N, C-alpha and C positions, 0 to 999 in steps of 0.2 A: 182212634187207634185202640184195638182190643186191649183190655186190662191185662191179659196174660203176657203181652209183649211190652218191651220197653227197657230202658236202662235201669229202672228201679229193680228189675229182676236179677241184676248182675251184682256180684260181690265187689268190694273195693279192689281186691287183688286182680280181678278180671279187667276192671276199668283201667287200672294203672298199667297193666300189661299192654292193653290196647293203646294207652297214651304214649308209652315208651316206643311202641312200634311207629306211631304217627310222628314222634319227634325224630326218629331215626330215618325217616323218609322211606320206610318199608313200602308205603303206598305212594303211587304217583297219580296226579290229576284227581279225577273223581273216585270216590270210594264206591266200589261195586260189590255185590254179594259174591261174585266169583272170586274177586281179589281177597275178600275176607276169608273165604274157604281155603284158597290157595296158601294164605299166610298163617294158617293154623288157628283161625278164629271161627271155623265152621260150627263148632259146638255152641257158640253164642250168637251166630249170625242172625237167627230169627228175632233176637232182642235188640238189634241195632238199626231199626227203621229210622231212627232220628239222625243217623250219620250217612246212611246209604244215599248216594246221589250228591253228597256235598264234596267240596274240594278239601284238601288236607287241612288248611287253616281253619275252615269252618267246622270240620270234624273235631279238631283239637279243642276249639272253643266250647263245643257241646259237652265233650267229656270232662273238661276242666270245670265247667259250670255245674255238672252233675256231682262231681266230687266236692266242690265248694258248698253246694246246697246240703250235702250230707254232713259236712263239718259244722255248718250252721245249726242243723237240727241237733247234733250231738252236744253243741254248746261247750261247757267247761269240762265235760267228761274226760277221764283219763283212761288210757289203754295200756295194759301190761305189755312190755317187750321182754322176751326171754330167749336165751340160747344156752343149751346144755346138751348132754348126751341124749340122743333121740331115744325115746321109750314110749310104749303105749300109754296114752292118756295125758302126755305132756304137750305143751304148746311150743316146743322148741322150733326155732327157725333161724337160719344164719343171719347175723346182724347186718352183713353186707347186703343181703337181699332186702331186709327191712329198710335200710337207709336208701337203697336205690329206689324203692317204691315211693318213699317220702320225697326224694328229689325230683322224681318224674312229674309230680304235680305242681312244681314251683312255677310261678308266673312272674314274680317281681324280684325276689332276692333269696339268696342262700348263704347261710353262715355255718361254718364247720370249725369247731374248736377242739384241739387236741389231736390233730393229725400227726402221724409218725414218719420219721425218716430213719430206716433201719440200715445201718452200715455193715450188717453181717457180723463177721468175726470181730470187727473193730467196735461194735456197739457195746455200750455199758450194760450190765445186768439191769433189767427192768425197763430198758428203752422201749418206746412205743413201736408196735409192729409197723412195717412198711405199708402205707396205704396207697401205693401206686395204682393198683387195680381200681380202687374207688375214684381216684383222681381222673383216670382215663374215662371212666363211666361218666363222671361229672363233665369232663370236657366234651364228650359226645352229646350229652343232654343240653349243653349250652348252645350248641350249633343252631343258629337261626332264631334264637330266643333273646329278647332284651332283658336278661336277668343279671343283676349285680351279684357278685360272688365274693365273699370274704373267707379266706383260709388261714387258720392259725395253727402253726406247727410246734410240737415239742422240740426244742433245739438245745436245751441246756446240756445235754450229754454229748453234743457234737463238738469236735475240735475246731471246725470252721463253720459255725452255725449258719451265718447268713449265706455264704457261698454254697453250702450243702443244700439248704432249702431252695435257693435259686435254681441250682442244677436240677433238683428233684422236680420242681414245677415246670421248668423248660422242657424236660424229658416227657412230661405228661400232657401238656397242653399245646395245641397248635396256635392258639391266639390268646392274648391276655386282655382283650377288650372287656371292660367292666369287671376286671379281676384285681382284687387287692390281697396281698399276702403279708402275714406277720410271723415273726418267730418269737417264741417265749424263751427268754434267756436267763431270767432270774428265778424261775419257778417251774415246776412240772405240773402238767394237767393230770389229775387222778381220774377225773370223769371225762367222758366224751359227750359233746353237745352238738346237735344239729338244729338249726332254726330255719324254717321255710316261710317266706312271705311275711316275716315279722308276726307270725300268727301261731304256727305249730312248732312245738319243741319236742325233740327226741333226745333223751339223756340216759346214759348208762355208764357204769364203771368199766364195762367191757370194751375191748378194742373194736373199732368200727368194722374191722375185717374178720371178726370172730366167726368161726364155723362150728357146726354141731360136733364134728369129729375132733375138735381141739382138746376135748376132755375137761373143759372148764364149765362152770355154771355161772352165768351172768344174767342179771335182771335189770330192767330199767322201765321207763315209762314214756309214752307220747301224750302230750296234753296241750291245751291252749289256755294261756293265762296272761293277760295283758300286764298285770302288776309284776309278775315274774320277769317278763321280757324287759320292762322298764328298768328293774333292778339289775338285770344282767347287762344291759347296755350302759348303764351308769357305771357299773363296776369295770366293764371293759374299757371305757374311756379313762378311768382312773389308772388302770394297769398300763395303758399306753402313755399317759401323761407322766408317770413316775419311771418309765423305762423298763418295766418288767417284760412288756411285749413291744417289739420294735418292728417297723415296716421293712420289708425286703424289696429292694429295687429290682424290677424286671427289665430285661433288655428290650429295646425298641423293636416293634414289628411293623 
């Protein structure tokens, strides 16, 4: 293959956008050049020789492997995440888009800590923003994938926390297979944390659905650190054991 062609020429953003399209079944049967052009990938079609002619599962495997290889090369490096008023020279980008890109590459597990259930006029000041849009995106990404998902909601401000979280999840997901849900009753999440495949961590004090036009400046980081993840999971187990976070029973499907 000529050196000027190949997945190595594409950015992470382009590869993840392609992976999201594959997960959403935008393509059917074999991947063809005409289909790539038709589905708005014509500008990178020349670099996709490795997936042209493959079926959708095979194409997914190639793109996921390419992204995983890049993560391995980056090692323990950290990447800034930032969302604020858009201005020349800044790296601002909606947190919702950042998290969607991170979730798109998941192959084994997803953990999201600090999700919100906003009751509108009934919500207390400081309540977490409603993350329904993110949940629906996550539900779509789970389709056809054997991915275990843990969702943890801020629920201390809710009058009926367990029932409110239950309704919120039922409204957002068509299936609860491999889904476990918890509600934080005795404490509030100040940070938002997303963990993918027990390897990559996205953490910020900003809401997961923060947009550039919201007028806030929020910063965070994406990194891989096995020691941090061990400590996070040990602390999570303790919070469940002492009843700070409790499981939410979902209806049978």
